PLY file of the C-alpha trace (Angstrom):
ply
format ascii 1.0
element vertex 82
property float x
property float y
property float z
element edge 81
property int vertex1
property int vertex2
end_header
0.00 0.00 0.00
1.43 3.37 -1.02
1.68 6.06 1.59
0.31 9.37 0.38
2.09 12.31 1.93
-0.03 15.31 2.86
0.84 18.39 0.90
2.50 21.09 2.93
1.53 24.72 2.57
3.97 26.60 0.37
6.32 28.79 2.37
5.93 32.50 1.79
8.56 34.15 -0.35
10.92 36.37 1.65
9.23 39.45 0.22
5.87 38.18 1.50
7.14 37.42 4.98
4.86 38.87 7.62
6.72 40.90 10.24
5.37 41.87 13.63
5.29 45.56 14.52
8.41 45.03 16.64
10.25 43.35 13.76
9.17 46.04 11.30
10.24 48.77 13.71
13.64 47.13 14.10
14.05 46.89 10.31
13.18 50.58 9.97
15.23 51.70 12.96
12.29 53.31 14.74
10.36 52.58 17.92
7.23 50.38 17.71
5.26 53.37 19.04
6.38 55.34 15.98
4.82 52.69 13.73
1.61 52.93 15.78
1.55 56.72 15.23
2.19 56.25 11.51
-0.73 53.77 11.32
-3.05 56.31 12.92
-1.89 59.06 10.55
-1.71 56.78 7.52
1.89 57.79 6.77
3.78 54.55 7.39
4.11 51.35 5.41
1.00 49.39 4.50
-0.02 46.93 7.19
-2.38 44.03 7.74
-4.65 43.57 10.73
-5.12 39.90 11.51
-7.20 40.81 14.56
-7.79 43.86 16.74
-4.46 43.33 18.50
-2.45 41.60 15.79
-0.82 43.89 13.21
1.61 42.57 10.61
3.70 44.15 7.88
4.66 42.46 4.61
8.39 42.74 3.99
7.59 43.77 0.39
5.37 46.64 1.63
8.16 47.88 3.90
10.61 47.76 0.96
8.16 49.63 -1.32
7.53 52.27 1.34
11.28 52.78 1.77
11.89 52.91 -1.99
9.17 55.56 -2.36
11.04 57.75 0.13
14.48 57.43 -1.45
15.92 60.77 -2.56
18.83 61.62 -4.85
19.34 65.14 -3.57
18.12 67.57 -0.94
16.29 69.49 -3.70
13.70 66.69 -3.70
12.76 67.09 0.00
9.74 69.37 -0.46
8.57 67.83 -3.72
5.84 65.59 -2.39
4.99 67.37 0.86
6.44 64.67 3.11
0 1
1 2
2 3
3 4
4 5
5 6
6 7
7 8
8 9
9 10
10 11
11 12
12 13
13 14
14 15
15 16
16 17
17 18
18 19
19 20
20 21
21 22
22 23
23 24
24 25
25 26
26 27
27 28
28 29
29 30
30 31
31 32
32 33
33 34
34 35
35 36
36 37
37 38
38 39
39 40
40 41
41 42
42 43
43 44
44 45
45 46
46 47
47 48
48 49
49 50
50 51
51 52
52 53
53 54
54 55
55 56
56 57
57 58
58 59
59 60
60 61
61 62
62 63
63 64
64 65
65 66
66 67
67 68
68 69
69 70
70 71
71 72
72 73
73 74
74 75
75 76
76 77
77 78
78 79
79 80
80 81
């Protein structure tokens, strides 16, 4: 009799890794409270709420948010009002 192995869920790609608020804050070099303030204001990286107390950040969303804020010169600082 052949043994049928259960299929395992595919692991998330590194860019789809879900980070806790503490992990995301560490990656960004800010305090977790700063991320909480950014969530309230809508100025931080996109986030996912799994429940009322469980917030996660996709690594790809953090990367996109950082890339959108990259500047080549100080002349760009006032360009987008941020």
